[in-house]
N, C-alpha and C positions, 0 to 999 in steps of 0.2 A: 418269342413277343416282340414283341414293335415296337416304336417311340411310342405312339400315340396308347397303347398300353400303359406301359413304364406311365407317364406324363399323368396318366387317368389317375394310376396308383400311386403315383408321390399324392397330388392333389387330396385326397380320399385322404392318405397318411397325417398330412397336413391339418385337413380337416380336423380327424378324429382327434389330432395332437391340441389343438387348439380348444374346441370343443372341453378338453380337459382343465385347462388352463383356463380359459374362463367360469363352469365347472365348478372347481375345488374352493374354491368361496363359494359363494352361492354352498355348494351343496352341503359346504362343512356343517358337521351336526353343531348348535348349541350347547352350553351352559348353561341350566335355569335351576334359578333358586330363589330360596324364602327369604329375606330376612329379616325379621324382626329385634325390632326394640323394643329392651325388656325396662323397667326400672325394678332396683330392687331395694326393699328399704325393713327394717325392721320395727318400723310404726306399724300396726293392724287397722289404723284408721286411714283413707285414702281421701282429702279432698275432692280434688280433681273428677266428679261422673264419668271422664271421657274414655278412664284407665277399664282396661277389663281384666280378669283374674288369669294367668294364666295358665296352661296344660300342665295338671297336676304330674305327666310324666317327666316333663324339660322341668318343674320344682324342683322337681329331687333331683334330678342330673346335676344343677344349680344350686342347690343346695351341698350339694358333692363336694362341690369344686370352693362356693364363695360362703362369704357369713349369715346374709340374710336371712331373715324368716319371711317374709311377705313377697314375691315377685308381679308386678304386674306388666300388664302388654301395652307398650303407649302405641303403638303403630304393626303392623305388617305389608308388607311389597312384594308381588313373583315379579322374577323381571328374567331374563337371557344375558350373557354373556355371549358374544361370539369368538370359536373357535377362533382362538390367540389374540381376540380382541380384548377388554374390558367397557366397564358402563360403570358408571358411574351416580349414585340413588338418592335422594336424600328419604330420609327415615325422617325426622321432623324438624321443624325451621332448624336449630342447631344444630343438627346430629346428620353424615352424608358418611357415605363408603364409598368404597370404589372398588371392586372388583376386576384382576385381569387374570384373563386363562393364561396358566403355562404351559402349557400341554397335561391334557385330560390324567389326572384328577390332580394335578397341583394348580394352585390360585394361591394368589398377591390379594389380601384387603387391606388398604387401606381407613385410617376409621378418624375424623377430623368432626371436632368438638366446635363450635363459635368459629365456620370454616378456616381451626390451625387443627395440624398431624395430628395427630392424639399419640397414630402406636398402627403399625404397619407390620404386618405376618405373613409367611408363605408359610404353607402347608396342606396336608391331601384333604380336599369339602367329602371324604364318601359318604362318610352318620351328619356330624353336624359340629359347630364350626364357633365358638364363644372368642368376642376380643369385647375388652371390657376398657372404661375408663371410669374414673371418679367423677362426684363430685362433689360440694361445694357445702354438703349438709349430714354427714356420715348417713348418706346415702351411696348407691351407685347405679350408674346403669348398662348395659352392654348390649351388645348387638351378636343378635343367634344366626349365625346361614346354616340352613340345611338345603344338603341341592334335591328338585324336586325332581319328576321326569318333563323334557321338553314335550309344550303343547303344540 
């Protein structure tokens, strides 16, 4: 092998290595979610026309965990978190979440109410993750985080 061949192979190896470093963050798979802000209450009548009924399957799951009789969807947002990164999402004027990827399927979720940290949890987000905070008037609000396929 002559010196020119060694140099060319060395340069080609460096180029492949550099491409791997550059492509790593760009090519890494994002983790995508749907976040739903849910309001739970025992009052059968709602005064807010923007509230929607929840999916019946979700309502049954929530009734097994919580005491409320009625659940209404306030908002739903789909988003993706880059591998090893984080994303902060506003679900309403008063409710935000921050989701940080801790290597799939583990995530850290921070729930903010009126700008203040209400709760932080770390767990696997395999099927459904529910994080809740109390409201002031015998009702409660929940954020339901469900993994979705990347787009």
